[in-house]
Wavefront OBJ file of the C-alpha trace (Angstrom):
o trace
v 8.206 45.393 1.894
v 6.071 41.983 2.716
v 3.056 40.855 0.267
v 0.640 41.531 2.637
v 1.165 45.005 3.217
v 1.731 45.843 -0.970
v -1.489 44.867 -1.414
v -2.684 46.476 1.952
v -1.476 49.712 0.933
v -2.982 49.126 -2.823
v -6.218 48.287 -1.800
v -6.204 50.963 0.583
v -5.374 53.835 -2.220
v -7.513 52.134 -4.613
v -10.596 52.538 -2.238
v -10.222 56.747 -1.140
v -9.306 57.223 -4.884
v -12.537 55.178 -5.826
v -14.752 57.136 -3.246
v -13.437 60.797 -4.249
v -14.225 60.157 -7.482
v -17.810 59.326 -6.161
v -18.309 62.507 -5.065
v -16.433 64.584 -7.534
v -17.809 62.565 -10.999
v -19.847 64.808 -13.089
v -22.189 61.521 -14.931
v -24.160 59.912 -11.008
v -23.389 56.631 -13.215
v -19.732 56.500 -13.111
v -20.451 57.830 -9.274
v -22.422 54.261 -8.905
v -19.247 52.402 -11.123
v -16.745 54.207 -8.497
v -19.155 53.230 -5.800
v -18.844 49.419 -6.512
v -15.005 50.206 -6.984
v -14.953 51.071 -3.667
v -16.976 48.073 -1.937
v -14.566 45.220 -4.002
v -11.768 46.892 -2.530
v -13.009 47.295 0.758
v -14.021 43.995 0.407
v -10.193 43.103 -0.444
v -9.139 44.738 2.629
v -11.470 42.504 4.924
v -9.972 39.232 3.171
v -6.597 40.665 4.242
v -8.065 40.857 8.316
v -9.057 37.556 8.132
v -12.939 38.673 8.030
v -13.897 36.507 5.048
v -17.644 36.677 6.286
v -17.597 40.214 6.261
v -15.980 40.492 2.411
v -19.086 38.215 1.323
v -21.541 40.255 2.336
v -19.750 43.035 1.376
v -19.966 41.601 -2.332
v -23.084 39.671 -1.867
v -25.195 42.996 -0.461
v -24.338 46.000 -1.186
v -22.268 45.404 -4.964
v -25.101 42.833 -5.431
v -27.336 44.248 -4.617
v -27.652 48.114 -3.127
v -25.118 49.372 -5.418
v -26.399 47.365 -8.357
v -29.957 48.316 -7.533
v -28.675 52.411 -7.835
v -26.930 52.325 -11.137
v -30.485 50.411 -12.231
v -32.513 53.638 -10.493
v -29.935 55.880 -11.914
v -30.337 54.757 -15.391
v -33.722 54.003 -15.799
v -34.929 57.302 -14.160
v -35.511 60.149 -16.156
v -33.386 63.212 -13.867
v -32.217 66.250 -15.507
v -29.586 66.672 -13.851
v -28.262 69.212 -14.975
v -31.576 71.025 -13.127
v -29.596 69.253 -9.686
v -26.926 70.681 -10.677
v -27.548 73.965 -10.447
v -28.906 74.053 -6.624
v -25.481 72.775 -5.795
v -24.082 76.450 -4.200
v -27.592 77.167 -2.493
v -26.807 73.607 -1.055
v -23.333 74.114 -0.153
v -23.067 75.887 2.941
v -25.194 73.179 4.073
v -22.744 70.370 3.059
v -19.969 72.327 4.309
v -21.050 72.481 7.803
v -22.331 68.427 7.958
v -18.725 67.718 6.258
v -17.193 70.264 9.209
v -18.798 68.357 12.233
v -18.048 64.808 10.507
v -14.187 65.538 10.117
v -14.495 66.815 13.786
v -15.861 63.711 14.655
v -13.365 61.530 13.017
v -10.311 63.846 14.282
v -11.735 62.950 18.141
v -11.899 59.224 17.462
v -8.580 59.505 15.738
v -7.020 60.667 18.702
v -9.117 58.785 21.284
v -7.573 55.822 19.709
v -3.991 56.920 19.216
v -4.392 57.395 23.042
v -5.699 54.655 24.335
v -4.523 52.158 21.088
v -1.699 50.705 23.525
v -3.726 49.253 26.403
v -6.725 47.953 23.498
v -3.742 46.071 22.035
v -3.053 44.361 25.302
v -5.701 43.552 26.051
v -6.943 39.827 25.522
v -8.823 38.773 22.552
v -11.669 36.971 22.338
v -10.743 32.894 22.329
v -12.697 31.413 19.245
v -13.409 28.182 19.301
v -11.911 24.763 17.795
v -12.351 23.957 15.267
v -15.324 26.843 14.433
v -14.333 29.092 11.598
v -14.727 32.569 11.238
v -18.041 32.290 8.629
v -19.413 29.560 11.387
v -19.288 31.536 14.360
v -20.175 34.722 12.811
v -23.144 32.491 11.551
v -24.426 31.031 15.178
v -24.433 35.175 16.137
v -26.211 36.345 13.664
v -29.150 33.505 13.786
v -29.570 33.051 17.359
v -28.997 36.635 18.939
v -29.544 38.724 15.967
v -31.975 37.012 14.029
v -34.397 39.185 13.948
v -31.905 42.743 13.560
v -30.808 40.457 10.119
v -34.480 39.724 8.897
v -35.507 43.337 9.611
v -32.431 44.524 7.127
v -33.269 41.876 4.640
v -37.076 43.375 4.627
v -35.206 47.118 4.396
v -33.366 46.108 1.217
v -37.176 43.928 -0.398
v -38.729 47.528 0.574
v -35.778 49.520 -1.330
v -36.159 46.778 -4.321
v -39.903 48.101 -4.637
v -39.290 51.027 -4.173
v -37.102 51.572 -7.270
v -39.705 49.231 -9.040
v -42.512 51.468 -8.636
v -40.056 54.574 -9.482
v -39.279 53.437 -13.047
v -42.838 52.573 -13.801
v -43.887 55.174 -15.393
v -47.093 56.025 -17.686
v -46.833 57.485 -21.025
v -48.681 58.025 -23.884
v -48.860 55.718 -26.824
v -46.490 53.198 -25.271
v -48.472 49.460 -24.801
v -48.628 48.131 -21.085
v -48.563 44.730 -20.260
v -52.357 43.391 -18.914
v -51.638 40.693 -16.595
v -54.803 40.196 -16.060
v -55.933 39.439 -20.222
v -53.146 37.458 -20.264
v -54.876 34.771 -17.380
v -58.315 35.416 -17.799
v -57.246 34.847 -22.224
v -58.940 31.040 -23.408
v -59.533 29.267 -26.450
v -62.235 31.093 -27.950
v -59.884 34.808 -27.167
v -56.946 33.620 -28.136
v -56.979 31.028 -30.546
v -58.932 32.139 -34.531
v -59.343 28.957 -36.874
v -58.383 30.241 -40.725
v -59.572 28.443 -43.776
v -55.983 29.484 -45.755
v -56.935 28.910 -49.623
v -54.552 27.940 -52.321
v -52.134 30.525 -53.408
v -53.580 33.335 -50.699
v -52.591 34.639 -47.671
v -53.616 35.607 -44.535
v -54.840 39.222 -43.932
v -54.140 40.400 -40.240
l 1 2 3 4 5 6 7 8 9 10 11 12 13 14 15 16 17 18 19 20 21 22 23 24 25 26 27 28 29 30 31 32 33 34 35 36 37 38 39 40 41 42 43 44 45 46 47 48 49 50 51 52 53 54 55 56 57 58 59 60 61 62 63 64 65 66 67 68 69 70 71 72 73 74 75 76 77 78 79 80 81 82 83 84 85 86 87 88 89 90 91 92 93 94 95 96 97 98 99 100 101 102 103 104 105 106 107 108 109 110 111 112 113 114 115 116 117 118 119 120 121 122 123 124 125 126 127 128 129 130 131 132 133 134 135 136 137 138 139 140 141 142 143 144 145 146 147 148 149 150 151 152 153 154 155 156 157 158 159 160 161 162 163 164 165 166 167 168 169 170 171 172 173 174 175 176 177 178 179 180 181 182 183 184 185 186 187 188 189 190 191 192 193 194 195 196 197 198 199 200 201 202 203 204 205
């Protein structure tokens, strides 16, 4: 067994275990950390397949933006997780039904790939341009054909980030908050006080 096969099985095993830990961990913060581990393992698999751009996109977008955003939201929101776990048994039948549908779909896809796998392998791959890397080819497709879809995905991430910030900004009694308008309107008369200090005396606050 060569090094590529060892790396593939190692990364695949780590990704599967991390994915199982995401749904089985009791602490939501631990679930997000396991999710980041699964994303990194998937990025390693993309690198082994020669899709460096997809690996970089997975790390930057999902790990650097989405997963970290989830982590900060979970850590900063004051959520009563014990109350959320009380409704687990009530939603268990619905979750089992959805999981069953997903299992059937994956089984159908696996059988279809097994039946038509030989024909797909014999198909001629797309010819790559000489002197053009994988990242350059994907960049040409993204920024020419699918540029508007790519920008729409960026807007969705921006709205998600703003929504997370709005959720974490809670007004609580007794907590002093920053007033941007007062800071901008502050001038010399309101911000500077000239005090005549006598020798041996301090400044009374």
